[in-house]
C-alpha positions as CSV (number, residue, x, y, z in Angstrom):
1,X,0.0,0.0,0.0
2,X,1.4,3.4,-1.0
3,X,1.7,6.2,1.5
4,X,-0.3,9.4,0.9
5,X,-0.3,12.9,2.4
6,X,-2.5,13.7,5.4
7,X,-4.9,16.0,3.6
8,X,-7.3,16.3,6.6
9,X,-7.1,18.9,9.3
10,X,-5.1,17.6,12.3
11,X,-3.9,18.9,15.7
12,X,-1.1,17.0,17.4
13,X,1.0,17.5,20.5
14,X,4.6,16.3,20.1
15,X,7.5,15.9,22.5
16,X,10.9,17.2,21.4
17,X,13.8,15.1,22.8
18,X,11.9,14.2,26.0
19,X,12.3,17.8,27.2
20,X,9.6,20.0,25.6
21,X,6.0,19.8,24.4
22,X,4.6,21.8,21.5
23,X,1.4,21.7,19.5
24,X,1.4,21.4,15.7
25,X,-1.5,21.7,13.3
26,X,-2.4,22.3,9.7
27,X,-5.8,23.9,10.5
28,X,-6.2,27.1,8.4
29,X,-2.8,26.6,6.8
30,X,-1.9,26.7,3.1
31,X,-1.1,23.4,1.5
32,X,2.1,21.8,2.7
33,X,2.4,24.2,5.6
34,X,2.2,23.3,9.3
35,X,1.8,25.7,12.2
36,X,3.8,25.3,15.4
37,X,2.4,26.6,18.6
38,X,5.3,26.8,21.1
39,X,5.4,28.6,24.4
40,X,9.2,28.5,24.2
41,X,10.0,28.8,20.5
42,X,13.7,28.9,21.0
43,X,13.5,25.2,21.9
44,X,11.8,24.2,18.6
45,X,12.8,26.5,15.7
46,X,15.8,24.4,14.8
47,X,14.6,21.1,16.3
48,X,15.4,18.0,14.2
49,X,13.0,16.0,16.4
50,X,10.2,18.4,15.4
51,X,11.0,18.2,11.7
52,X,11.1,14.4,11.8
53,X,7.9,14.1,13.7
54,X,6.0,16.5,11.4
55,X,7.4,14.7,8.3
56,X,6.1,11.4,9.7
57,X,2.6,12.9,10.4
58,X,2.1,14.5,7.0
59,X,4.1,12.0,4.9
60,X,3.9,14.3,1.8
61,X,5.3,13.4,-1.6
62,X,6.4,17.0,-2.0
63,X,10.1,17.8,-1.9
64,X,9.7,20.0,1.2
65,X,7.2,21.5,3.6
66,X,7.1,24.7,5.7
67,X,6.9,25.1,9.4
68,X,5.4,28.4,10.6
69,X,6.1,29.3,14.2
70,X,3.1,31.2,15.5
71,X,3.5,34.0,17.9
72,X,1.7,32.7,20.9
73,X,1.9,33.5,24.6
74,X,5.2,32.7,26.2
75,X,5.2,30.7,29.4
76,X,6.6,32.0,32.7
77,X,9.0,29.5,34.2
78,X,10.2,26.3,32.6
79,X,7.7,23.6,33.6
80,X,4.4,24.5,31.9
81,X,5.1,23.8,28.3
82,X,2.8,20.7,28.3
83,X,0.0,22.9,29.8
84,X,0.4,25.4,27.0
85,X,0.5,22.7,24.3
86,X,-2.7,21.2,25.7
87,X,-4.3,24.7,26.0
88,X,-3.4,25.6,22.4
89,X,-4.5,22.3,21.1
90,X,-7.9,22.7,22.9
91,X,-8.3,26.2,21.4
92,X,-7.7,25.0,17.9
93,X,-10.2,22.1,18.3
94,X,-12.8,24.6,19.6
95,X,-12.2,26.9,16.6
96,X,-10.1,29.6,18.4
97,X,-6.8,31.0,17.3
98,X,-4.1,30.6,20.0
99,X,-2.3,33.6,18.6
100,X,-5.2,35.8,19.9
101,X,-5.4,34.2,23.4
102,X,-3.7,35.4,26.6
103,X,-4.1,32.6,29.1
104,X,-4.2,33.1,32.8
105,X,-1.2,30.8,33.5
106,X,-1.8,30.5,37.3
107,X,-5.2,28.9,36.7
108,X,-4.2,26.5,33.9
109,X,-3.2,23.5,36.0
110,X,-6.4,23.6,38.0
111,X,-8.5,24.0,34.9
112,X,-6.9,20.9,33.3
113,X,-7.6,18.9,36.4
114,X,-11.3,20.0,36.3
115,X,-11.5,19.1,32.6
116,X,-10.1,15.6,33.3
117,X,-12.6,15.2,36.2
118,X,-15.5,16.4,34.0
119,X,-14.4,14.2,31.1
120,X,-14.5,17.1,28.6
121,X,-12.0,19.7,27.4
122,X,-13.0,23.4,27.6
123,X,-11.1,26.5,26.6
124,X,-8.5,27.4,29.2
125,X,-9.0,30.5,31.3
126,X,-8.0,33.7,29.6
127,X,-7.2,37.2,30.8
128,X,-10.2,39.4,30.4
129,X,-8.3,42.4,29.1
130,X,-6.7,41.8,25.7
131,X,-3.1,43.1,25.3
132,X,-2.7,46.4,23.5
133,X,0.4,45.5,21.5
134,X,-0.4,43.9,18.1
135,X,2.0,41.1,17.4
136,X,2.9,39.6,14.0
137,X,1.2,36.2,13.8
138,X,4.2,34.3,12.3
139,X,7.4,34.9,14.2
140,X,9.6,32.4,12.2
141,X,9.5,30.1,9.1
142,X,11.6,27.0,8.4
143,X,11.5,25.1,5.1
144,X,12.2,21.4,5.6
145,X,13.6,19.4,2.7
146,X,12.5,15.8,2.3
147,X,14.3,12.8,0.8
148,X,14.0,9.1,0.1
149,X,11.0,6.9,-0.3
150,X,10.4,7.4,3.5
151,X,9.8,11.1,2.9
152,X,12.0,12.1,5.8
153,X,14.7,14.7,6.5
154,X,18.4,14.4,6.1
155,X,20.4,14.3,9.4
156,X,24.1,14.0,10.1
157,X,23.4,10.6,11.6
158,X,22.0,9.4,8.3
159,X,24.0,7.5,5.7
160,X,22.6,8.6,2.4
161,X,23.3,7.6,-1.2
162,X,22.5,9.5,-4.3
163,X,20.9,7.9,-7.4
164,X,23.3,8.2,-10.3
165,X,20.4,8.8,-12.7
166,X,17.7,10.9,-11.0
167,X,20.0,12.5,-8.4
168,X,17.5,11.7,-5.6
169,X,19.0,11.0,-2.2
170,X,18.0,7.9,-0.2
171,X,18.6,6.7,3.4
172,X,20.8,3.6,3.5
173,X,18.2,1.6,5.5
174,X,15.8,2.1,2.6
175,X,18.2,0.8,0.0
176,X,18.3,-3.0,-0.4
177,X,21.6,-4.9,-0.9
178,X,23.9,-2.1,0.1
179,X,26.5,-3.3,2.6
180,X,29.3,-1.5,4.4
181,X,31.7,-2.4,1.6
182,X,29.8,-0.3,-0.8
183,X,30.6,3.0,0.9
184,X,34.3,2.4,0.4
185,X,34.1,2.0,-3.4
186,X,33.4,4.3,-6.3
187,X,30.5,2.3,-7.6
188,X,27.4,4.1,-8.9
189,X,23.9,3.2,-7.6
190,X,20.5,3.6,-9.4
191,X,17.3,3.7,-7.3
192,X,14.4,1.3,-7.7
193,X,12.2,3.9,-9.6
194,X,15.0,4.5,-12.2
195,X,15.8,0.8,-12.5
196,X,12.2,0.0,-13.4
197,X,12.2,2.7,-16.0
198,X,15.3,1.3,-17.8
């Protein structure tokens, strides 16, 4: 069975390197674009873990996709990223734009407990007075290149080989019959797609 892109709207909470939680979604996005809602964006803008997880979610046949980092409320302290990820996910599922919400951080944990007890998620408590400063909605953009039949990113930990014919790059674990001895030779390699077209 062939993989296909996730063309439906989705909201997903992802964990980056077991340290940080963020919300990602394609709701209201142009094609091949994913919004990242992160209460500490410095932790995710260059995150390989984030890029790999989003690539796995959308599994697009395109050569790349774009991550847009949305300007959302920053958390105070270092331990509430999961609360903000859940709050932003809940807002998206309820048709609200997290960019326009200023949560009351001190009440978020209590609210989440009440939601669990009630068995239903509700919008997290907000400040009643909206901030006067208008902020740009997108604070950063990252274009993520994709390779191989697995439609994943290149990382320094990956051994990759280039098809001599189409010039596409493939991860070595998706290339059959390539052993360690191959990497020490000057042999050329042709991918499966090009081989079937010969």
